[in-house]
C-alpha positions as CSV (number, residue, x, y, z in Angstrom):
1,S,0.0,0.0,0.0
2,Y,1.0,3.7,-0.3
3,N,1.4,4.1,3.4
4,H,3.6,1.0,3.6
5,L,5.8,2.4,0.8
6,L,6.2,5.6,2.7
7,R,7.3,3.8,5.9
8,E,9.6,1.6,3.8
9,F,11.1,4.6,2.1
10,M,11.9,6.3,5.4
11,E,13.3,3.1,6.9
12,Q,15.6,2.6,3.9
13,L,16.9,6.2,4.2
14,R,17.5,5.6,7.9
15,M,19.4,2.3,7.4
16,L,21.6,3.7,4.6
17,G,22.3,6.8,6.6
18,N,23.6,4.7,9.5
19,K,26.2,3.2,7.2
20,K,27.4,6.3,5.3
21,P,26.2,9.7,4.2
22,V,23.4,9.6,1.6
23,V,22.6,12.3,-0.9
24,L,19.4,11.8,-2.9
25,F,18.9,13.9,-6.0
26,L,15.4,14.5,-7.4
27,D,15.5,16.5,-10.6
28,G,12.5,18.2,-12.2
29,L,9.7,17.8,-9.6
30,D,7.7,20.2,-11.8
31,N,7.5,17.4,-14.4
32,L,5.0,15.5,-12.2
33,P,1.6,15.7,-14.0
34,A,-0.8,18.3,-12.6
35,T,-3.3,15.5,-11.9
36,D,-0.8,13.4,-9.9
37,H,-1.2,13.6,-6.1
38,A,2.6,13.2,-5.9
39,R,2.9,16.9,-6.6
40,R,1.8,17.5,-3.0
41,L,5.1,16.0,-1.9
42,A,3.6,14.1,1.0
43,W,5.9,11.3,0.1
44,L,9.0,13.5,0.7
45,P,9.8,13.6,4.4
46,R,9.9,17.0,6.2
47,H,12.5,15.7,8.6
48,L,15.3,13.4,7.4
49,P,17.5,10.9,9.3
50,S,21.0,12.1,10.2
51,N,23.5,11.7,7.4
52,V,20.8,11.9,4.8
53,L,20.4,14.9,2.4
54,V,17.8,15.4,-0.3
55,I,18.4,17.9,-3.1
56,A,15.4,18.5,-5.4
57,S,14.9,20.9,-8.3
58,C,11.9,22.5,-10.0
59,R,11.2,25.5,-12.1
60,P,10.2,28.6,-10.1
61,Q,7.0,29.2,-12.1
62,D,5.7,25.8,-11.3
63,P,6.8,24.6,-7.8
64,P,4.9,21.5,-6.7
65,A,4.2,22.4,-3.0
66,V,7.9,23.1,-2.3
67,A,7.3,26.7,-1.1
68,T,4.5,25.7,1.3
69,R,6.0,22.5,2.6
70,Y,9.6,23.6,3.4
71,P,11.1,26.7,5.2
72,S,12.4,29.5,3.0
73,H,16.0,29.0,4.1
74,N,15.9,25.5,2.6
75,I,15.0,26.9,-0.9
76,V,17.7,28.3,-3.2
77,H,16.8,30.3,-6.2
78,I,19.2,29.8,-9.1
79,P,19.6,32.9,-11.3
80,S,19.1,32.7,-15.1
81,F,21.9,31.7,-17.3
82,D,24.1,34.4,-18.7
83,P,24.9,33.7,-22.4
84,A,28.3,35.4,-21.9
85,H,29.3,32.3,-20.0
86,A,28.6,29.9,-22.9
87,D,32.3,29.3,-23.7
88,A,33.1,28.3,-20.2
89,L,30.0,26.1,-20.0
90,I,30.8,24.3,-23.3
91,Q,34.4,23.8,-22.2
92,T,33.2,22.2,-18.9
93,W,30.9,19.8,-20.8
94,L,33.8,18.9,-23.2
95,E,36.1,18.1,-20.2
96,G,33.4,15.9,-18.7
97,S,32.8,14.0,-21.9
98,K,36.5,13.9,-22.8
99,H,35.8,15.1,-26.3
100,I,37.2,17.9,-28.5
101,L,35.4,20.3,-30.7
102,Q,36.9,22.8,-33.2
103,E,36.4,26.5,-32.6
104,V,34.0,26.7,-35.6
105,Q,31.9,23.9,-34.1
106,K,31.7,25.8,-30.8
107,E,30.7,28.9,-32.6
108,D,28.0,26.9,-34.4
109,I,26.7,25.7,-31.1
110,K,26.4,29.2,-29.8
111,S,24.8,30.6,-32.9
112,T,22.3,27.7,-33.1
113,A,21.3,28.2,-29.5
114,L,20.7,31.9,-30.2
115,E,18.7,31.2,-33.3
116,M,16.6,28.5,-31.5
117,A,15.7,30.8,-28.5
118,A,15.0,33.9,-30.5
119,P,13.6,36.4,-29.8
120,D,14.3,35.5,-26.1
121,A,17.8,35.0,-24.7
122,P,19.0,31.4,-24.8
123,T,19.0,29.4,-21.6
124,R,21.5,26.8,-20.5
125,L,19.1,24.1,-21.9
126,H,19.3,25.5,-25.4
127,F,23.1,25.4,-25.3
128,R,23.0,21.8,-23.8
129,L,20.7,20.6,-26.6
130,C,23.0,22.1,-29.3
131,F,26.0,20.6,-27.5
132,D,24.4,17.2,-27.5
133,E,23.6,17.5,-31.2
134,A,27.3,18.1,-31.8
135,M,28.3,15.1,-29.5
136,N,25.7,12.7,-30.9
137,N,27.2,12.6,-34.4
138,V,24.5,14.6,-36.1
139,P,25.9,14.5,-39.7
140,S,28.0,17.5,-40.4
141,F,25.9,19.4,-37.8
142,K,24.0,21.2,-40.5
143,G,20.9,21.1,-42.6
144,A,17.8,19.1,-41.6
145,D,19.9,16.9,-39.4
146,R,19.5,19.5,-36.6
147,L,16.3,20.0,-34.6
148,S,16.3,23.7,-35.4
149,K,16.1,22.9,-39.2
150,I,13.3,20.3,-39.1
151,N,10.3,21.2,-41.2
152,M,7.8,22.3,-38.6
153,E,4.5,22.3,-40.5
154,P,1.3,20.4,-39.5
155,G,1.1,17.1,-41.4
156,V,4.8,16.7,-41.8
157,L,5.5,13.2,-40.3
158,I,8.8,14.0,-38.5
159,F,7.3,17.1,-37.0
160,E,4.1,15.3,-35.8
161,C,6.1,12.3,-34.5
162,L,8.5,14.5,-32.4
163,G,5.5,16.6,-31.1
164,L,3.5,13.5,-30.0
165,I,6.5,12.1,-28.2
166,A,7.3,15.4,-26.5
167,V,3.7,15.8,-25.4
168,S,3.2,12.2,-24.2
169,I,3.9,11.3,-20.6
170,G,6.2,8.3,-20.4
171,G,6.8,7.9,-24.2
172,L,5.1,5.9,-26.9
173,A,5.7,2.5,-28.4
174,E,6.5,2.3,-32.2
175,G,3.2,0.7,-32.9
176,E,1.3,3.4,-31.1
177,L,3.2,6.1,-33.0
178,R,2.4,4.4,-36.4
179,E,-1.3,4.3,-35.4
180,L,-1.3,7.9,-34.2
181,L,0.5,9.2,-37.3
182,D,-1.8,7.0,-39.5
183,I,1.4,6.4,-41.5
184,E,0.0,3.6,-43.6
185,D,-2.7,5.7,-45.1
186,K,-0.4,8.7,-45.7
187,C,2.0,6.5,-47.6
188,K,-0.7,5.3,-49.9
189,E,-0.8,8.7,-51.5
190,T,2.9,8.6,-52.6
191,F,3.2,4.8,-52.8
192,A,6.1,5.0,-50.3
193,N,7.0,2.0,-48.1
194,P,5.5,2.9,-44.7
195,F,8.0,0.7,-42.8
196,L,11.0,2.4,-44.5
197,R,9.6,5.9,-44.2
198,F,8.8,5.4,-40.5
199,H,12.2,4.1,-39.6
200,K,14.0,6.7,-41.7
201,M,12.1,9.3,-39.7
202,L,13.2,7.6,-36.4
203,H,16.8,7.5,-37.6
204,T,16.7,11.3,-38.2
205,L,15.3,11.8,-34.7
206,A,17.7,9.2,-33.1
207,P,19.9,11.8,-31.4
208,Y,17.0,13.1,-29.4
209,L,15.2,9.8,-28.5
210,S,15.9,6.8,-26.2
211,N,14.3,3.4,-25.6
212,S,13.0,2.4,-22.2
213,E,10.8,-0.3,-20.7
214,R,7.5,0.9,-19.3
215,D,4.5,-1.1,-18.3
216,A,5.9,-4.2,-20.0
217,R,6.6,-2.5,-23.3
218,T,9.4,-0.7,-25.1
219,V,8.6,3.0,-25.6
220,L,10.4,5.9,-27.3
221,S,10.8,9.0,-25.3
222,L,13.0,12.1,-25.3
223,T,16.6,11.4,-24.1
224,H,16.5,14.2,-21.6
225,D,13.5,16.0,-20.0
226,Y,15.0,19.4,-20.9
227,Y,14.6,18.6,-24.6
228,R,10.8,18.7,-23.9
229,D,11.0,22.2,-22.5
230,I,12.9,23.5,-25.5
231,I,10.9,21.7,-28.2
232,L,7.5,22.7,-26.8
233,A,8.6,26.3,-26.4
234,I,9.2,26.5,-30.2
235,P,6.2,28.4,-31.6
236,A,5.3,25.8,-34.3
237,F,5.2,23.1,-31.6
238,Q,3.5,25.3,-29.1
239,A,0.6,25.9,-31.6
240,N,-0.1,22.2,-31.9
241,V,0.2,21.1,-28.2
242,K,-3.5,21.2,-27.7
243,E,-4.2,19.1,-30.8
244,W,-1.6,16.5,-29.9
245,N,-3.0,16.2,-26.4
246,K,-6.5,15.7,-27.8
247,R,-5.2,12.9,-30.1
248,L,-3.5,11.2,-27.2
249,A,-6.5,11.6,-24.9
250,Q,-8.8,10.0,-27.6
251,F,-6.2,7.3,-28.3
252,L,-5.9,6.3,-24.6
253,G,-9.6,6.8,-24.0
254,A,-10.5,4.2,-26.7
255,Q,-8.3,1.5,-25.0
256,P,-9.8,-1.1,-22.6
257,V,-9.2,-0.5,-18.9
258,R,-8.0,-4.0,-18.4
259,H,-6.4,-6.7,-20.5
260,V,-7.3,-10.4,-20.0
261,A,-4.7,-12.9,-21.1
262,P,-5.7,-16.3,-22.5
263,D,-4.8,-17.9,-19.1
264,G,-7.3,-15.5,-17.4
265,T,-4.7,-13.2,-16.0
266,V,-6.0,-9.6,-15.7
267,T,-3.6,-6.7,-16.3
268,M,-4.7,-3.2,-15.6
269,N,-4.1,-0.5,-18.2
270,F,-2.1,1.8,-15.9
271,R,-1.2,4.2,-18.7
272,K,-4.9,4.9,-19.4
273,L,-5.8,5.3,-15.8
274,R,-2.8,7.6,-15.1
275,Y,-2.7,9.8,-18.2
276,V,-6.0,10.0,-20.0
277,V,-7.3,12.8,-17.7
278,Y,-4.0,14.6,-17.9
279,H,-4.2,14.8,-21.7
280,Q,-7.9,15.7,-21.6
281,L,-7.2,18.7,-19.3
282,A,-4.2,19.7,-21.4
283,A,-6.4,19.6,-24.5
284,E,-9.1,21.6,-22.7
285,M,-11.6,18.7,-23.1
286,W,-13.4,19.9,-20.0
287,E,-16.6,17.8,-20.5
288,E,-14.7,14.6,-21.3
289,A,-12.4,15.2,-18.2
290,C,-15.5,15.6,-16.0
291,V,-17.0,12.4,-17.3
292,T,-13.8,10.5,-16.7
293,L,-13.3,11.9,-13.2
294,C,-16.9,11.3,-12.2
295,S,-17.2,7.8,-13.7
296,L,-17.8,5.2,-11.0
297,A,-16.3,2.6,-13.3
298,N,-13.1,4.7,-13.6
299,M,-12.9,5.1,-9.8
300,Q,-13.4,1.3,-9.3
301,S,-10.7,0.5,-11.8
302,T,-8.3,3.0,-10.2
303,C,-8.9,1.4,-6.8
304,Q,-8.5,-2.0,-8.3
305,A,-5.1,-1.0,-9.7
306,D,-4.1,0.3,-6.2
307,M,-3.9,3.8,-7.4
308,S,-5.1,6.9,-5.5
309,V,-8.4,8.4,-6.7
C-alpha cells in the first residue's frame, strides 16, 4: 500500500544513513503531472534521518508544493543563465565528456542556440541541446539533421512524430506512433513504403530519442527532460500542443481499462488510468475530463489498480 511504501522509504533512508552519508537527487519535480497527487510531496519527508540529504529541483514558475512545505531558508533560487558564460560552459561539458570540438563547431553551437531561442535570450538548456547534437554525431551538424532545421509544419510526419513524443507522458511505443500518425494511409498517396519511411524518420530523430521499458513494453521518449521544454517552447510546436494532447486523450480513452490474457490473468491498463485525464485537461476537453473523473467505473478501476483516486 501507499502508506507501507512511505514507511519503507523512510526506513531505507535511515538504514543507509547509519552506514554512510546519503545524498538523494530529485531533478525536475515540476514534471510530475498536474493530476498526480505526488505533486503534494507528501511522500517526501519533512525531517530526514541524520547523514541523509535530499536535493530537489523544480522551475520557479511551477513549484509543486515546495514553497509551502519547506522553510524558505531551505530553498535556493538559481539565477538565469548568462549567455556570456557559454564558452566556459561548453568547455566544462567537453572536459566531462572527454571530447574535443573545433572552434568553428563551438561557434556553431552558440549561434544555433541563439537562433533557437530567438527572440528571447537562450538558456542553459538551449546550449545543452545544441552541444548534445554536436556530440551525438549529427551528420556535419547542419541542414535538416538539426532539430532547429526540421520542417515544422502540421502534417509533416517527422514534426508530428516529435511533437507527439514530446507531449506524451512516459513515451510511446513504435506501434502506437504508427497508429497515431496514420502512416500507412499517408504512404498510400505517394506509394512510399511505410516501414522504411517510418524508420528513416526515427533515424533522423535518433539523437533526441531513447528506448526504455515501461508497463511491459518498449517505448520511445526524449533522451532528456530538458529537450521537452525547448521543443514545446518553439512556436510551431506550441501551436499544436492542444491538438496532440487531444489525439493522445482519444487514443488512450479508446483503449480497454484491463487486458485479459488467454490464461485468465488480468492486467490493468495503468497508462490509461494515469494519463487520459492529464491529456484531456491539457487539450481543454473539459466535459470529457469531468465524465472521466466522475465515472464510478473509472474510480473502481483506479482502486483495483491500487492507485489513488
